[in-house]
MIPA-197435 format. One line per field, with one value per atom (N, C-alpha, C, O, CB): chain; y, z negated, x. Coordinates in nm, 3 decimals. Glycine has a CB too. Layout:
MIPA-197435
cadena: [A:...]
py: [Y:...]
pz: [Z:...]
px: [X:...]
END
This chain:
MIPA-197435
cadena: [A:A:A:A:A:A:A:A:A:A:A:A:A:A:A:A:A:A:A:A:A:A:A:A:A:A:A:A:A:A:A:A:A:A:A:A:A:A:A:A:A:A:A:A:A:A:A:A:A:A:A:A:A:A:A:A:A:A:A:A:A:A:A:A:A:A:A:A:A:A:A:A:A:A:A:A:A:A:A:A:A:A:A:A:A:A:A:A:A:A:A:A:A:A:A:A:A:A:A:A:A:A:A:A:A:A:A:A:A:A:A:A:A:A:A:A:A:A:A:A:A:A:A:A:A:A:A:A:A:A:A:A:A:A:A:A:A:A:A:A:A:A:A:A:A:A:A:A:A:A:A:A:A:A:A:A:A:A:A:A:A:A:A:A:A:A:A:A:A:A:A:A:A:A:A:A:A:A:A:A:A:A:A:A:A:A:A:A:A:A:A:A:A:A:A:A:A:A:A:A:A:A:A:A:A:A:A:A:A:A:A:A:A:A:A:A:A:A:A:A:A:A:A:A:A:A:A:A:A:A:A:A:A:A:A:A:A:A:A:A:A:A:A:A:A:A:A:A:A:A:A:A:A:A:A:A:A:A:A:A:A:A:A:A:A:A:A:A:A:A:A:A:A:A:A:A:A:A:A:A:A:A:A:A:A:A:A:A:A:A:A:A:A:A:A:A:A:A:A:A:A:A:A:A:A:A:A:A:A:A:A:A:A:A:A:A:A:A:A:A:A:A:A:A:A:A:A:A:A:A:A:A:A:A:A:A:A:A:A:A:A:A:A:A:A:A:A:A:A:A:A:A:A:A:A:A:A:A:A:A:A:A:A:A:A:A:A:A:A:A:A:A:A:A:A:A:A:A:A:A:A:A:A:A:A:A:A:A:A:A:A:A:A:A:A:A:A:A:A:A:A:A:A:A:A:A:A:A:A:A:A:A:A:A:A:A:A:A:A:A:A:A:A:A:A:A:A:A:A:A:A:A:A:A:A:A:A:A:A:A:A:A:A:A:A:A:A:A:A:A:A:A:A:A:A:A:A:A:A:A]
py: [16.220:16.207:16.158:16.146:16.339:16.130:16.087:15.940:15.890:16.110:15.870:15.727:15.691:15.575:15.656:15.788:15.764:15.688:15.718:15.690:15.588:15.509:15.452:15.462:15.395:15.393:15.332:15.436:15.409:15.255:15.554:15.661:15.703:15.722:15.781:15.717:15.752:15.640:15.665:15.780:15.516:15.401:15.405:15.380:15.269:15.435:15.440:15.553:15.539:15.458:15.662:15.770:15.721:15.747:15.894:15.651:15.596:15.491:15.485:15.533:15.410:15.308:15.372:15.319:15.219:15.483:15.554:15.596:15.583:15.678:15.646:15.685:15.561:15.566:15.757:15.453:15.328:15.280:15.237:15.220:15.287:15.245:15.335:15.287:15.247:15.466:15.559:15.527:15.523:15.705:15.504:15.470:15.340:15.334:15.457:15.238:15.109:15.124:15.064:15.005:15.204:15.228:15.297:15.261:15.312:15.395:15.466:15.374:15.378:15.589:15.293:15.204:15.103:15.062:15.131:15.064:14.966:15.031:14.981:14.875:15.139:15.198:15.328:15.376:15.226:15.384:15.509:15.620:15.681:15.484:15.644:15.741:15.846:15.923:15.668:15.852:15.952:16.071:16.055:15.893:16.187:16.309:16.368:16.341:16.413:16.448:16.511:16.590:16.585:16.602:16.661:16.743:16.657:16.706:16.827:16.531:16.442:16.407:16.406:16.313:16.378:16.355:16.482:16.475:16.311:16.596:16.722:16.746:16.802:16.840:16.706:16.719:16.639:16.684:16.673:16.521:16.439:16.514:16.522:16.300:16.568:16.642:16.760:16.781:16.691:16.835:16.953:16.915:16.981:17.030:16.810:16.772:16.695:16.711:16.689:16.611:16.525:16.572:16.561:16.386:16.625:16.657:16.806:16.841:16.607:16.892:17.035:17.101:17.219:17.104:17.028:17.080:17.047:16.930:17.020:17.147:17.120:17.044:16.968:17.248:17.063:16.993:16.844:16.759:17.052:16.813:16.672:16.606:16.493:16.662:16.675:16.620:16.590:16.484:16.717:16.681:16.660:16.539:16.458:16.785:16.527:16.412:16.282:16.191:16.424:16.272:16.147:16.120:16.006:16.154:16.223:16.206:16.154:16.069:16.339:16.203:16.160:16.021:15.940:16.260:15.992:15.867:15.749:15.635:15.889:15.777:15.669:15.727:15.747:15.593:15.754:15.816:15.733:15.787:15.842:15.602:15.517:15.544:15.530:15.368:15.580:15.612:15.737:15.745:15.633:15.834:15.957:15.925:15.972:16.060:15.845:15.803:15.723:15.743:15.719:15.633:15.551:15.636:15.609:15.448:15.738:15.828:15.895:15.896:15.935:15.950:16.019:15.923:15.958:16.084:15.803:15.706:15.666:15.651:15.581:15.649:15.611:15.724:15.699:15.574:15.847:15.961:15.973:16.003:16.090:15.949:15.950:15.838:15.857:15.937:15.724:15.613:15.647:15.612:15.485:15.714:15.756:15.847:15.835:15.828:15.937:16.024:15.944:15.963:16.136:15.854:15.773:15.690:15.669:15.680:15.645:15.564:15.651:15.600:15.467:15.781:15.876:15.878:15.910:15.845:15.843:15.853:15.995:16.042:15.751:16.062:16.199:16.281:16.259:16.207:16.374:16.446:16.587:16.629:16.452:16.660:16.798:16.801:16.817:16.882:16.787:16.768:16.841:16.854:16.620:16.889:16.944:16.835:16.820:17.077:16.760:16.643:16.682:16.607:16.573:16.795:16.836:16.842:16.807:16.970:16.886:16.897:16.761:16.750:16.976:16.658:16.522:16.445:16.372:16.446:16.462:16.389:16.416:16.329:16.427:16.533:16.568:16.477:16.467:16.714:16.412:16.321:16.180:16.097:16.314:16.154:16.021:16.021:15.931:15.974:16.123:16.129:16.188:16.283:16.213:16.132:16.186:16.329:16.365:16.098:16.408:16.548:16.555:16.481:16.628:16.646:16.663:16.777:16.807:16.687:16.843:16.955:16.909:16.914:17.069:16.865:16.818:16.904:16.880:16.674]
pz: [19.060:18.938:18.966:18.874:18.864:19.087:19.122:19.088:19.107:19.269:19.037:19.014:18.868:18.829:19.059:18.789:18.653:18.567:18.564:18.657:18.495:18.402:18.470:18.416:18.344:18.587:18.658:18.700:18.699:18.780:18.738:18.775:18.658:18.674:18.827:18.541:18.421:18.386:18.345:18.303:18.402:18.378:18.472:18.428:18.397:18.598:18.696:18.665:18.690:18.837:18.611:18.570:18.459:18.462:18.523:18.362:18.253:18.307:18.264:18.144:18.401:18.460:18.533:18.530:18.556:18.597:18.667:18.569:18.599:18.741:18.453:18.351:18.302:18.282:18.232:18.284:18.241:18.343:18.306:18.218:18.470:18.576:18.579:18.596:18.713:18.564:18.563:18.447:18.464:18.552:18.329:18.212:18.235:18.206:18.088:18.286:18.309:18.409:18.393:18.361:18.511:18.610:18.546:18.574:18.726:18.462:18.395:18.296:18.286:18.323:18.224:18.126:18.192:18.131:18.049:18.314:18.382:18.470:18.476:18.465:18.537:18.633:18.584:18.643:18.763:18.475:18.419:18.523:18.537:18.355:18.596:18.706:18.704:18.800:18.836:18.599:18.591:18.512:18.400:18.523:18.570:18.507:18.411:18.421:18.615:18.317:18.218:18.284:18.237:18.128:18.391:18.455:18.510:18.525:18.567:18.540:18.589:18.476:18.496:18.650:18.359:18.243:18.210:18.180:18.120:18.216:18.188:18.289:18.255:18.189:18.412:18.514:18.478:18.501:18.648:18.421:18.374:18.263:18.264:18.323:18.169:18.058:18.113:18.076:17.957:18.202:18.258:18.335:18.322:18.349:18.413:18.500:18.426:18.455:18.615:18.331:18.265:18.126:18.091:18.255:18.047:17.908:17.881:17.784:17.821:17.964:17.940:18.031:18.014:17.956:18.125:18.212:18.147:18.141:18.359:18.099:18.027:18.108:18.051:17.979:18.238:18.322:18.326:18.317:18.466:18.341:18.347:18.211:18.203:18.392:18.104:17.969:17.942:17.889:17.863:17.979:17.958:18.037:17.986:17.998:18.162:18.244:18.178:18.161:18.385:18.142:18.084:17.951:17.924:18.063:17.869:17.739:17.755:17.677:17.662:17.855:17.876:17.938:17.900:17.965:18.032:18.109:18.046:18.055:18.246:17.980:17.923:17.818:17.846:18.034:17.698:17.595:17.559:17.515:17.472:17.576:17.546:17.644:17.608:17.550:17.765:17.864:17.822:17.839:18.004:17.766:17.720:17.608:17.609:17.671:17.515:17.406:17.460:17.416:17.303:17.555:17.612:17.685:17.676:17.708:17.756:17.826:17.723:17.739:17.909:17.618:17.515:17.446:17.421:17.412:17.413:17.346:17.434:17.384:17.308:17.562:17.652:17.664:17.670:17.791:17.667:17.672:17.543:17.547:17.697:17.430:17.303:17.297:17.244:17.186:17.351:17.355:17.443:17.410:17.407:17.554:17.641:17.565:17.578:17.768:17.485:17.404:17.297:17.275:17.339:17.231:17.124:17.177:17.106:17.061:17.301:17.362:17.431:17.502:17.463:17.410:17.469:17.621:17.685:17.422:17.679:17.824:17.861:17.971:17.875:17.768:17.789:17.670:17.557:17.805:17.694:17.584:17.563:17.449:17.607:17.668:17.657:17.650:17.751:17.778:17.527:17.511:17.387:17.287:17.501:17.395:17.281:17.230:17.280:17.318:17.134:17.083:17.027:17.043:16.975:16.963:16.901:16.999:16.965:16.836:17.120:17.220:17.264:17.317:17.341:17.243:17.284:17.167:17.184:17.341:17.050:16.932:16.903:16.852:16.810:16.937:16.906:16.980:16.940:16.943:17.087:17.160:17.101:17.137:17.303:17.010:16.950:16.807:16.766:16.954:16.731:16.590:16.573:16.642:16.512:16.482:16.459:16.407:16.332:16.360:16.447:16.404:16.258:16.211:16.490:16.186:16.044:16.021:15.908:15.964:16.129:16.115:16.139:16.252:16.212:16.032:16.043:15.962:15.959:15.999]
px: [9.100:9.024:8.883:8.802:9.020:8.854:8.719:8.692:8.581:8.695:8.795:8.780:8.753:8.767:8.903:8.715:8.669:8.768:8.887:8.542:8.716:8.796:8.920:9.030:8.711:8.903:9.015:9.118:9.238:8.965:9.073:9.165:9.252:9.373:9.088:9.192:9.268:9.365:9.478:9.174:9.320:9.408:9.529:9.641:9.331:9.506:9.616:9.715:9.834:9.559:9.665:9.755:9.848:9.968:9.674:9.793:9.874:9.972:10.087:9.785:9.927:10.014:10.131:10.242:9.934:10.108:10.215:10.325:10.443:10.160:10.285:10.382:10.457:10.579:10.312:10.386:10.448:10.552:10.661:10.341:10.518:10.611:10.734:10.846:10.541:10.714:10.826:10.920:11.042:10.776:10.862:10.941:11.020:11.139:10.850:10.954:11.020:11.136:11.242:10.919:11.113:11.217:11.337:11.451:11.162:11.311:11.419:11.491:11.613:11.365:11.416:11.477:11.571:11.670:11.368:11.542:11.627:11.733:11.846:11.542:11.700:11.793:11.858:11.955:11.721:11.805:11.858:11.871:11.977:11.994:11.764:11.772:11.662:11.649:11.767:11.583:11.477:11.531:11.580:11.348:11.522:11.573:11.470:11.351:11.610:11.518:11.430:11.316:11.203:11.510:11.347:11.243:11.129:11.017:11.303:11.156:11.050:10.954:10.832:11.111:11.009:10.922:10.843:10.724:11.006:10.909:10.840:10.729:10.624:10.940:10.750:10.646:10.522:10.410:10.699:10.541:10.428:10.354:10.231:10.477:10.429:10.365:10.285:10.170:10.472:10.348:10.280:10.153:10.050:10.374:10.162:10.049:9.940:9.822:10.100:9.978:9.880:9.838:9.720:9.935:9.930:9.898:9.877:9.810:10.006:9.931:9.916:9.813:9.783:10.047:9.761:9.655:9.521:9.483:9.665:9.449:9.325:9.219:9.141:9.266:9.216:9.119:9.153:9.064:9.117:9.280:9.323:9.304:9.256:9.471:9.341:9.325:9.178:9.145:9.380:9.091:8.947:8.898:8.820:8.867:8.943:8.904:8.947:8.866:8.965:9.075:9.125:9.055:9.018:9.278:9.038:8.972:8.830:8.785:8.971:8.759:8.620:8.612:8.527:8.548:8.699:8.689:8.762:8.716:8.741:8.877:8.956:9.051:9.169:9.036:9.002:9.086:9.208:9.309:9.004:9.199:9.315:9.428:9.545:9.275:9.396:9.498:9.575:9.696:9.435:9.505:9.570:9.670:9.783:9.465:9.626:9.715:9.834:9.947:9.638:9.809:9.916:10.020:10.140:9.858:9.975:10.068:10.159:10.281:9.990:10.100:10.178:10.274:10.389:10.085:10.227:10.314:10.432:10.544:10.233:10.410:10.519:10.620:10.740:10.464:10.574:10.665:10.746:10.865:10.588:10.682:10.754:10.858:10.967:10.656:10.824:10.919:11.039:11.152:10.851:11.015:11.125:11.220:11.342:11.071:11.165:11.250:11.324:11.444:11.166:11.253:11.314:11.431:11.529:11.209:11.422:11.529:11.635:11.721:11.469:11.626:11.721:11.718:11.818:11.860:11.606:11.590:11.549:11.577:11.485:11.481:11.435:11.482:11.438:11.278:11.571:11.635:11.581:11.566:11.781:11.553:11.509:11.356:11.288:11.560:11.304:11.160:11.108:11.179:11.127:10.985:10.913:10.820:10.708:10.834:10.866:10.792:10.655:10.558:10.873:10.645:10.518:10.403:10.290:10.534:10.432:10.325:10.273:10.163:10.373:10.351:10.311:10.251:10.154:10.431:10.310:10.261:10.114:10.044:10.343:10.069:9.930:9.831:9.715:9.903:9.875:9.788:9.787:9.703:9.830:9.880:9.892:9.841:9.768:10.038:9.881:9.845:9.705:9.668:9.948:9.628:9.494:9.501:9.592:9.417:9.405:9.398:9.361:9.275:9.297:9.427:9.395:9.298:9.262:9.522:9.257:9.164:9.021:8.972:9.200:8.955:8.816:8.725:8.604:8.804]
END
Protein backbone atom coordinates (compact mmCIF):
# COMPACT_ATOMS: atom_id res chain seq x y z
CA UNK A 1 0.00 0.00 0.00
CA UNK A 2 3.01 2.25 -0.02
CA UNK A 3 2.54 3.05 -3.72
CA UNK A 4 -0.43 5.38 -3.35
CA UNK A 5 -2.64 5.92 -6.38
CA UNK A 6 -0.74 3.40 -8.51
CA UNK A 7 -0.88 0.78 -5.75
CA UNK A 8 -4.66 1.07 -5.53
CA UNK A 9 -4.84 0.89 -9.32
CA UNK A 10 -2.76 -2.31 -9.31
CA UNK A 11 -5.08 -3.86 -6.74
CA UNK A 12 -8.04 -3.20 -9.04
CA UNK A 13 -6.07 -4.53 -12.01
CA UNK A 14 -5.40 -7.76 -10.12
CA UNK A 15 -9.15 -8.29 -9.69
CA UNK A 16 -9.66 -7.53 -13.37
CA UNK A 17 -7.02 -10.10 -14.36
CA UNK A 18 -8.55 -12.73 -12.07
CA UNK A 19 -11.98 -12.11 -13.58
CA UNK A 20 -10.64 -12.29 -17.16
CA UNK A 21 -8.84 -15.53 -16.38
CA UNK A 22 -12.01 -17.04 -14.95
CA UNK A 23 -14.13 -15.81 -17.84
CA UNK A 24 -11.85 -17.56 -20.33
CA UNK A 25 -10.63 -20.62 -18.43
CA UNK A 26 -13.45 -21.12 -15.88
CA UNK A 27 -11.00 -22.09 -13.17
CA UNK A 28 -11.42 -19.57 -10.36
CA UNK A 29 -13.25 -20.97 -7.35
CA UNK A 30 -15.78 -19.06 -5.25
CA UNK A 31 -13.43 -18.94 -2.26
CA UNK A 32 -10.91 -17.04 -4.39
CA UNK A 33 -13.43 -14.30 -5.12
CA UNK A 34 -14.38 -14.28 -1.45
CA UNK A 35 -10.71 -13.87 -0.59
CA UNK A 36 -10.63 -10.68 -2.67
CA UNK A 37 -13.70 -9.37 -0.85
CA UNK A 38 -12.21 -10.20 2.54
CA UNK A 39 -8.81 -8.69 1.76
CA UNK A 40 -9.84 -5.64 -0.26
CA UNK A 41 -13.43 -4.69 0.62
CA UNK A 42 -13.97 -5.93 4.17
CA UNK A 43 -10.65 -4.84 5.65
CA UNK A 44 -11.24 -1.29 6.89
CA UNK A 45 -7.55 -0.34 6.59
CA UNK A 46 -7.40 -1.43 2.95
CA UNK A 47 -10.74 0.20 2.11
CA UNK A 48 -9.58 3.47 3.65
CA UNK A 49 -6.31 3.33 1.70
CA UNK A 50 -8.03 2.69 -1.64
CA UNK A 51 -10.74 5.27 -0.92
CA UNK A 52 -8.14 7.94 -0.14
CA UNK A 53 -5.67 7.14 -2.91
CA UNK A 54 -7.91 6.02 -5.79
CA UNK A 55 -11.66 5.83 -5.09
CA UNK A 56 -12.33 4.77 -8.67
CA UNK A 57 -10.27 1.63 -8.06
CA UNK A 58 -12.55 0.71 -5.15
CA UNK A 59 -15.61 1.08 -7.34
CA UNK A 60 -13.94 -0.88 -10.16
CA UNK A 61 -13.10 -3.77 -7.83
CA UNK A 62 -16.71 -3.97 -6.64
CA UNK A 63 -18.10 -3.70 -10.18
CA UNK A 64 -15.85 -6.50 -11.43
CA UNK A 65 -16.91 -8.75 -8.56
CA UNK A 66 -20.57 -8.02 -9.27
CA UNK A 67 -20.00 -8.84 -12.93
CA UNK A 68 -18.41 -12.16 -11.96
CA UNK A 69 -21.57 -12.98 -10.02
CA UNK A 70 -23.84 -11.79 -12.85
CA UNK A 71 -22.02 -14.11 -15.28
CA UNK A 72 -22.36 -17.01 -12.83
CA UNK A 73 -18.61 -17.23 -12.32
CA UNK A 74 -19.08 -16.59 -8.60
CA UNK A 75 -22.16 -18.15 -7.07
CA UNK A 76 -21.76 -18.22 -3.28
CA UNK A 77 -21.79 -14.49 -2.61
CA UNK A 78 -23.36 -11.84 -0.38
CA UNK A 79 -24.12 -9.21 -3.03
CA UNK A 80 -25.19 -6.56 -0.51
CA UNK A 81 -21.72 -6.29 0.95
CA UNK A 82 -20.32 -5.49 -2.49
CA UNK A 83 -23.08 -3.29 -3.91
CA UNK A 84 -22.49 -0.72 -1.21
CA UNK A 85 -19.17 0.13 -2.89
CA UNK A 86 -20.85 0.81 -6.23
CA UNK A 87 -24.18 2.40 -5.38
CA UNK A 88 -24.24 5.87 -3.87
CA UNK A 89 -25.13 6.02 -0.20
CA UNK A 90 -28.63 7.21 0.58
CA UNK A 91 -27.75 8.23 4.13
CA UNK A 92 -26.88 11.92 3.85
